[in-house]
Every structure is written in C-alpha cells, then in structure tokens.
C-alpha positions as CSV (number, residue, x, y, z in Angstrom):
1,M,0.0,0.0,0.0
2,S,1.1,3.5,-0.7
3,A,1.1,6.3,1.9
4,V,-1.7,6.5,4.4
5,F,-2.9,9.9,5.6
6,R,-4.3,10.8,9.0
7,T,-6.1,14.1,9.5
8,P,-4.8,16.1,12.4
9,E,-7.3,16.4,15.3
10,A,-6.8,20.1,15.2
11,N,-8.8,20.2,11.9
12,F,-11.9,19.4,13.9
13,S,-11.3,21.6,17.0
14,D,-13.6,24.4,15.9
15,L,-16.7,22.4,15.0
16,K,-19.0,23.8,17.7
17,D,-21.9,21.6,16.7
18,F,-19.9,18.4,16.8
19,T,-18.6,17.7,20.4
20,F,-18.8,13.9,20.3
21,A,-15.9,11.9,21.7
22,P,-13.9,9.9,19.1
23,H,-13.5,6.1,19.3
24,W,-11.2,3.9,17.3
25,H,-11.3,0.5,15.6
26,S,-8.3,-1.1,14.0
27,W,-8.6,-2.9,10.7
28,E,-5.4,-4.4,9.2
29,G,-3.3,-1.7,10.7
30,L,-5.6,1.2,9.7
31,R,-7.5,3.4,12.2
32,V,-11.3,3.6,11.7
33,H,-13.1,6.3,13.6
34,Y,-16.6,5.9,15.0
35,L,-18.9,7.7,17.4
36,D,-20.4,5.8,20.3
37,E,-23.0,7.9,22.1
38,G,-25.7,6.8,24.5
39,P,-26.2,4.0,27.1
40,P,-23.8,1.1,26.4
41,E,-26.6,-1.4,27.0
42,G,-29.2,0.5,24.9
43,P,-30.6,-0.8,21.6
44,V,-28.2,0.2,18.8
45,M,-28.7,2.7,16.1
46,L,-26.0,2.1,13.4
47,L,-25.8,5.4,11.4
48,L,-24.0,5.1,8.1
49,H,-22.9,7.9,5.8
50,G,-21.9,7.9,2.1
51,M,-20.0,10.3,-0.1
52,P,-18.7,13.0,0.4
53,T,-19.8,13.0,4.1
54,W,-18.7,11.6,7.4
55,S,-20.2,11.1,10.9
56,Y,-20.7,14.8,11.2
57,L,-23.7,14.2,9.0
58,Y,-25.6,12.9,12.0
59,R,-24.8,15.7,14.4
60,D,-28.5,16.7,14.8
61,V,-29.9,13.1,14.6
62,I,-27.8,11.6,17.4
63,P,-28.9,13.7,20.5
64,P,-32.7,13.0,20.2
65,L,-31.9,9.3,19.7
66,V,-29.7,9.2,22.7
67,A,-32.3,11.0,24.7
68,A,-34.7,8.2,23.8
69,G,-32.3,5.6,25.2
70,F,-30.5,4.4,22.1
71,R,-26.8,3.7,21.7
72,C,-25.7,5.5,18.5
73,I,-22.8,4.1,16.5
74,A,-21.7,6.3,13.6
75,P,-18.5,5.2,11.8
76,D,-16.4,7.0,9.2
77,H,-15.6,5.0,6.2
78,L,-11.8,4.6,5.6
79,G,-10.9,7.6,3.4
80,F,-13.4,9.9,5.2
81,G,-13.9,11.9,8.3
82,K,-11.4,11.1,11.1
83,S,-10.6,7.7,9.7
84,D,-7.3,6.9,8.0
85,K,-7.1,7.7,4.3
86,P,-5.0,5.3,2.1
87,G,-3.5,7.3,-0.8
88,D,-3.8,4.5,-3.5
89,A,-7.0,5.0,-5.4
90,S,-7.0,1.3,-6.4
91,W,-7.1,0.3,-2.7
92,Y,-10.7,1.4,-2.4
93,S,-13.6,-0.9,-3.3
94,I,-17.2,-1.3,-2.1
95,A,-16.4,-4.9,-1.1
96,R,-13.6,-3.6,1.1
97,H,-15.7,-0.9,2.7
98,T,-18.3,-3.5,3.4
99,E,-15.7,-5.8,5.0
100,V,-14.4,-3.1,7.3
101,L,-17.9,-2.4,8.5
102,T,-18.5,-6.1,9.2
103,S,-15.3,-6.1,11.3
104,L,-16.5,-3.1,13.3
105,I,-19.9,-4.8,14.0
106,G,-18.1,-7.9,15.1
107,A,-15.5,-6.2,17.2
108,L,-18.2,-4.3,19.1
109,D,-20.5,-7.3,19.1
110,L,-23.4,-5.1,18.0
111,R,-26.9,-6.7,18.2
112,D,-30.5,-5.5,18.3
113,I,-29.4,-3.1,15.6
114,T,-31.5,-0.5,13.8
115,L,-29.7,0.3,10.6
116,V,-30.0,3.9,9.4
117,C,-28.4,4.2,5.9
118,Q,-28.2,6.6,3.1
119,D,-26.2,7.0,-0.1
120,W,-23.3,4.5,-0.1
121,G,-24.3,3.6,3.4
122,G,-27.0,1.7,1.7
123,P,-25.0,-0.9,-0.2
124,T,-22.4,-1.2,2.6
125,G,-25.0,-1.3,5.4
126,L,-27.7,-3.3,3.9
127,A,-25.1,-5.9,3.0
128,Q,-24.7,-6.5,6.8
129,A,-28.5,-6.9,7.3
130,A,-28.7,-9.3,4.4
131,M,-25.8,-11.5,5.5
132,M,-26.1,-11.2,9.3
133,P,-29.9,-10.7,9.8
134,E,-29.7,-12.1,13.3
135,R,-27.9,-9.0,14.5
136,F,-30.5,-6.6,13.1
137,R,-34.1,-5.7,14.3
138,R,-35.0,-2.9,11.9
139,L,-34.0,-1.0,8.8
140,V,-34.4,2.7,8.1
141,I,-33.6,3.3,4.4
142,M,-33.0,6.8,3.0
143,N,-32.1,8.1,-0.4
144,T,-30.0,5.1,-1.5
145,W,-30.3,1.9,-3.6
146,L,-29.0,-1.6,-4.2
147,H,-28.0,-2.5,-7.7
148,H,-30.1,-5.2,-9.3
149,E,-31.3,-6.3,-12.7
150,G,-33.8,-3.7,-14.1
151,Y,-32.7,-0.8,-11.9
152,E,-32.8,2.4,-13.9
153,Y,-30.1,4.9,-13.1
154,S,-31.4,8.4,-13.1
155,P,-30.0,11.2,-15.2
156,G,-28.8,12.7,-11.9
157,I,-26.8,9.7,-11.0
158,R,-25.2,9.6,-14.5
159,S,-24.4,13.3,-14.3
160,W,-22.8,12.8,-10.8
161,H,-20.7,10.0,-12.1
162,S,-19.6,11.9,-15.2
163,Q,-18.5,14.9,-13.2
164,W,-15.8,12.7,-11.5
165,C,-14.6,11.2,-14.7
166,A,-11.8,12.7,-16.8
167,G,-12.7,16.2,-17.9
168,G,-15.6,16.5,-15.4
169,A,-16.2,19.4,-13.0
170,F,-14.6,17.5,-10.0
171,D,-11.7,16.1,-12.0
172,R,-9.3,18.5,-10.3
173,P,-6.7,18.4,-7.5
174,E,-8.2,18.6,-4.0
175,P,-11.9,19.0,-5.0
176,N,-13.8,21.1,-2.5
177,V,-16.4,18.8,-1.1
178,G,-17.4,21.4,1.4
179,L,-18.9,23.5,-1.4
180,L,-20.8,20.4,-2.6
181,M,-22.5,20.1,0.7
182,V,-23.2,23.8,0.8
183,L,-24.8,23.5,-2.6
184,S,-26.9,20.4,-1.6
185,A,-28.1,22.2,1.5
186,G,-29.6,25.1,-0.6
187,Y,-27.1,27.8,0.3
188,G,-26.3,28.5,-3.3
189,T,-27.1,27.5,-6.8
190,G,-25.0,25.4,-9.2
191,K,-24.4,28.5,-11.3
192,E,-22.9,30.2,-8.3
193,I,-21.0,27.3,-6.8
194,Y,-19.6,25.2,-9.6
195,P,-17.2,27.8,-11.0
196,H,-15.6,28.0,-7.6
197,I,-15.2,24.2,-7.4
198,G,-13.5,24.3,-10.8
199,A,-11.3,27.2,-9.9
200,G,-10.4,25.9,-6.4
201,S,-11.8,29.0,-4.8
202,V,-14.5,29.7,-2.1
203,P,-17.2,32.3,-2.6
204,E,-18.5,34.5,0.2
205,L,-20.8,32.4,2.3
206,S,-23.2,33.1,5.1
207,E,-22.2,32.2,8.6
208,A,-24.2,29.0,8.6
209,A,-23.0,28.0,5.1
210,Q,-19.4,28.7,6.1
211,A,-19.7,26.5,9.1
212,M,-21.1,23.6,7.0
213,H,-18.4,24.1,4.4
214,D,-15.6,24.0,6.9
215,A,-17.0,20.9,8.7
216,Y,-17.2,18.9,5.5
217,L,-13.8,20.0,4.3
218,A,-12.1,19.5,7.6
219,P,-11.2,15.8,7.0
220,F,-9.1,16.8,4.0
221,A,-7.9,20.3,4.7
222,G,-4.1,20.6,4.5
223,L,-3.7,17.0,3.2
224,P,-2.2,16.2,-0.2
225,D,-4.3,15.4,-3.2
226,A,-3.8,11.6,-2.8
227,A,-5.8,11.8,0.5
228,Y,-8.9,12.6,-1.6
229,N,-8.8,9.3,-3.5
230,G,-11.4,7.7,-1.3
231,L,-13.8,10.4,-2.4
232,R,-13.1,9.8,-6.0
233,R,-13.6,6.1,-5.9
234,F,-17.2,6.1,-4.6
235,P,-18.8,7.9,-7.6
236,L,-16.6,5.9,-10.0
237,S,-17.9,2.7,-8.4
238,I,-21.5,3.3,-9.5
239,P,-22.3,0.2,-11.7
240,L,-23.9,2.1,-14.5
241,D,-22.9,0.1,-17.6
242,D,-20.5,-2.4,-16.2
243,P,-22.3,-5.1,-14.1
244,F,-19.2,-5.9,-12.1
245,T,-18.3,-2.4,-11.0
246,G,-19.1,-1.4,-7.4
247,N,-19.5,-5.0,-6.1
248,A,-22.7,-5.1,-8.2
249,P,-23.3,-8.9,-8.1
250,A,-23.2,-8.8,-4.3
251,Q,-25.5,-5.8,-4.3
252,A,-28.0,-7.8,-6.4
253,L,-27.7,-10.7,-4.0
254,H,-28.4,-8.5,-1.0
255,Y,-31.4,-6.9,-2.8
256,E,-32.9,-10.3,-3.4
257,R,-32.3,-11.5,0.2
258,L,-33.9,-8.4,1.6
259,L,-37.1,-9.0,-0.4
260,A,-37.8,-11.7,2.2
261,W,-37.0,-9.5,5.2
262,D,-39.6,-10.2,7.9
263,K,-38.7,-7.5,10.4
264,P,-39.7,-3.8,10.5
265,I,-38.5,-1.5,7.6
266,Q,-39.1,2.2,7.3
267,F,-38.3,4.4,4.3
268,V,-37.6,8.1,4.9
269,W,-36.9,10.0,1.7
270,G,-35.7,13.5,0.8
271,C,-38.1,14.0,-2.1
272,R,-36.1,16.8,-3.8
273,D,-33.2,14.4,-4.5
274,P,-32.2,14.5,-8.2
275,V,-30.1,11.3,-7.7
276,F,-32.4,8.8,-6.0
277,L,-35.8,9.9,-7.1
278,E,-38.9,9.8,-4.9
279,S,-40.5,7.4,-7.4
280,W,-37.7,4.9,-6.9
281,G,-38.0,5.2,-3.1
282,R,-41.7,4.7,-3.2
283,S,-41.5,1.7,-5.5
284,W,-38.8,0.0,-3.3
285,A,-40.9,0.7,-0.2
286,A,-44.0,-0.8,-1.8
287,R,-42.1,-3.9,-2.8
288,L,-40.8,-4.4,0.7
289,R,-44.3,-3.6,2.1
290,A,-42.8,-0.8,4.2
291,P,-44.1,2.6,5.2
292,F,-42.7,5.6,3.3
293,D,-42.2,8.9,5.1
294,A,-41.6,11.8,2.7
295,L,-39.5,14.8,3.6
296,E,-41.0,16.9,0.8
297,D,-38.4,19.8,1.0
298,A,-35.3,17.7,1.7
299,G,-32.7,16.8,-0.9
300,H,-30.2,14.0,-1.1
301,F,-28.9,14.4,2.5
302,P,-31.9,14.6,4.8
303,Q,-29.6,14.1,7.8
304,N,-27.7,17.3,7.0
305,T,-30.7,19.6,6.7
306,H,-33.6,17.9,8.5
307,G,-31.8,16.0,11.3
308,K,-34.3,16.6,14.1
309,A,-37.3,15.9,11.9
310,L,-35.6,12.7,10.7
311,A,-34.9,11.6,14.3
312,E,-38.6,12.2,15.2
313,L,-39.8,10.0,12.3
314,I,-37.4,7.2,13.3
315,L,-38.6,7.4,16.9
316,Q,-42.3,7.5,15.9
317,R,-42.0,4.2,14.1
318,G,-39.4,2.7,16.4
C-alpha cells in the first residue's frame, strides 16, 4: 500500500456543533473512527454515511436518539472523516468498505441493531443486514439503492458519475467537497458554486454555510491530493454500464435477500433528491411492504438539513 494519511485532530477543533468523543477501531493496521453515544446497553442505532460526508452528517440526529435511550454508533468509512485515508485509489472498493464495516460490528458485538443508511451507506450497510440478519431488528432506508437487474439509473446519477470522470467538474486536485455540501443544502445555486469548485476558490458564504463548508472540508484540509482518493472512488464505483463495478453482483444478492425480510422496515426520503428519485424510493418501499415517510423539502442528504425531523420520524415508528 502507498502512503496512508491521517487528518490532524486540530482540523476538527472548531466544530462547535460536533462535540462527540472519538472512538477507534483497528482494521489491518488502519485506524477507523466511529462515534459511540448513549447508554452502552441500549438498543443500537447504526448510522451510516456515504459520499462526500462523514459522521458529522448525524450531528442533529444523534442527540434525540440518545435522549430516547438508544446507543448510537456512527463510523467514518476509511478515506473519510477522522478515519485513515489510504492514498492509493485502487485500494478502495465497495467490497472492502463492506468488509471493514462487518469487522466493526463484530468487534463491538453489536446486536439488536436498527440500521439507518443513506447514499453508499445503503450498499455497505444493507449488506450487513442481508448477510447477518440475526444482528438486526429494523431497517431505516434513506435516499439510496441496491444495484439489481432492471434498476434504472437516473440522469442525476449519471451526471454525478460523469463529473468525477476525466474532464468532469470534479476532475481536479483537492476537490472542495465542502462546497458540494453547501450547494446540496440550498445555500447557493449550481451557477454560483460550480465555477468556484472548478477554480479551487471559495465564494463569500453566510455564517451557517461557512460552518457547514468548513466541517465537511475538515477531514481533507491541509492534506495532499492523494488523500482525496477515497472520495473519487465512490462515484466511480457506481455500476452504470459495467455489471461488475461497485460489487454489483453482491448488491444484487443483498437486494434479493432483503425481499424476504420479515422485520420492520421504514423508508424516509428526501423528495427533492435528483439522484435517488422519490418514485424509486416509493416503489422500493412498496415492494418491501414498508411505510414511506416523505420529507418533501429535503434533498439527497436529509440528515444534513432535516436532522431533528428525521430523528422524530425514526422514533415515531421505532
């Protein structure tokens, strides 16, 4: 393996809305960060992020869940957040991310788990429920998917993928993912934000937008470009036209296994998501005979903009 990068803790010192204590899991010599909040013997909420986020995504979701008696575990994928960041782009794969998560669940001996998953947290997290159902009691599925025969990738997904390919908007050194999250939260338009991403600059932002920008950029600020390779590999792992990209055969297996799931499932969907469309979320929920809770004015990252409302919905059906 090439160099492994570790973000200095000082990068996170000014995140006033993220005061959770760090915890560490070792996987093949690499350090995996996770949050562990709430009563140690409480029922587990396993909160999974995707790209380009980290456990900061759940900053507003965790406190209400803890207040209700849940133990909240929120890991950072390797390459993200406070976790180590291998510099070799070829090191990253969906199968490897899935294996690392399996090792964390085993090391902590997590049981009675409610899985809360979104974006790439879906394929990596639902794999755990499909293959270790005895450890899980409930699934909360948000703005994600599992690849399977017949799944139609939206124009939004295809556009997102292309922007990370050669010549795309994010095909540049040290892409500013903080600005991506500011854009997704509605603090600016694509016309305003994308030129700055391409130029490597930052526009004038409101205080709230600046705080969000800094928090999502914190895992990478000051690190060399190779530390961003985990970010790059996720969008390039979407199995659009190659059925073997992104651990697609395993995803299809997990999709089929979960069709027979006989425990509670809840769908919560940001309905303004241009990537995972509301129509897809509703059709998946119907096939799993699961309730569908719509967050009508939320986008792709409901946790980031509607954290408290999301926690309330989870608790209402829990």
